C-alpha positions in Angstrom: -15.2 -32.9 19.1 -16.3 -31.3 15.9 -16.4 -27.5 15.3 -19.7 -25.8 14.2 -20.5 -24.0 11.2 -20.1 -21.0 13.1 -16.6 -22.3 14.8 -15.4 -22.9 11.2 -16.3 -19.3 10.0 -14.9 -17.4 12.4 -11.5 -19.1 12.6 -9.9 -18.2 9.3 -11.3 -14.3 10.5 -9.4 -14.6 13.9 -6.2 -15.6 12.1 -6.8 -12.7 9.3 -7.1 -10.5 11.9 -4.0 -11.3 13.5 -2.1 -11.2 10.1 -3.3 -7.6 9.2 -2.8 -6.7 12.8 0.7 -8.0 12.7 1.0 -6.3 9.6 0.3 -2.8 11.5 2.7 -3.4 14.0 5.7 -3.6 11.4 6.9 0.0 11.2 8.2 2.0 8.0 9.8 4.9 6.8 6.5 6.4 6.2 4.5 5.8 9.3 5.2 9.3 10.6 4.9 11.2 6.9 2.0 13.6 6.5 0.7 15.2 3.1 -0.7 18.4 2.6 -3.6 17.2 0.0 -5.1 19.8 -2.0 -4.1 23.1 -0.3 -5.9 21.9 3.2 -4.9 23.6 5.9 -4.3 20.1 7.8 -1.8 17.5 7.0 -3.3 13.5 6.5 -1.2 10.8 7.2 -1.3 7.4 5.6 -4.2 5.7 7.4 -3.8 2.1 7.8 -6.1 0.9 5.6 -3.7 2.3 2.9 -0.4 0.4 4.5 -1.8 -2.9 4.4 -3.3 -2.6 1.2 0.2 -1.2 0.0 1.8 -4.4 2.0 -0.7 -7.1 0.1 -0.6 -5.5 -3.4 3.8 -5.9 -3.4 3.5 -9.4 -2.0 0.7 -9.9 -4.8 3.0 -8.7 -7.2 5.9 -10.7 -5.4 4.1 -13.8 -6.7 3.3 -12.5 -10.5 -0.4 -12.4 -9.2 -0.9 -8.7 -10.9 -4.3 -8.3 -11.8 -5.8 -7.5 -8.7 -9.0 -5.0 -7.5 -9.1 -2.9 -4.4 -11.8 -1.2 -3.5 -11.2 2.1 -1.0 -14.2 3.7 1.2 -13.4 7.0 -0.9 -11.5 7.2 -4.5 -9.7 10.3 -4.6 -8.0 11.1 -1.7 -7.4 7.0 -1.1 -6.1 6.9 -4.8 -3.7 9.3 -4.3 -2.2 8.3 -0.9 -2.2 4.6 -1.8 -0.3 5.5 -5.2 2.5 8.0 -3.4 2.5 5.3 -0.4 3.4 2.7 -3.3 5.8 4.6 -5.3 7.7 5.5 -2.3 8.0 2.3 -0.9 9.2 1.3 -4.2 11.5 2.9 -4.4 12.9 2.9 -1.0 13.6 -0.5 -1.4 14.6 -0.3 -4.7 12.4 -2.5 -6.7 11.3 -0.5 -9.3 14.5 -0.7 -10.8 17.7 2.0 -11.5 17.1 2.6 -14.9 15.7 6.2 -14.3 18.6 9.1 -14.8 17.0 12.6 -14.1 19.7 13.9 -15.5 19.3 12.6 -18.9 15.7 13.4 -18.7 14.5 16.1 -21.6 11.8 18.1 -21.3 8.9 16.5 -23.5 10.2 12.7 -22.7 7.7 10.4 -21.1 8.9 9.1 -17.5 9.7 5.6 -18.0 9.8 3.0 -14.3 
């Protein structure tokens, strides 16, 4: 029995949806973290889009694929949250490297990770 063109297109999408859902189901340290952004009254958590993008970006870096483009629905808050989530994750799993010594930091020195 041969698949129709529509079935051929839908099958990879269903696999992708299952993969994304599996990423979202994984619990992380930051699932319950909330951040107050730009002196706003209410705090925001990390949206699922940020969490999934971080996981995919980390996997791409592990495969030495460093040139990637990510498009977020809105630039300021999403980019800030992604950068924060990415850095916190890399610090918590130790993948940023251990050369930073906060006690040896001199005012005016550039921070190197």
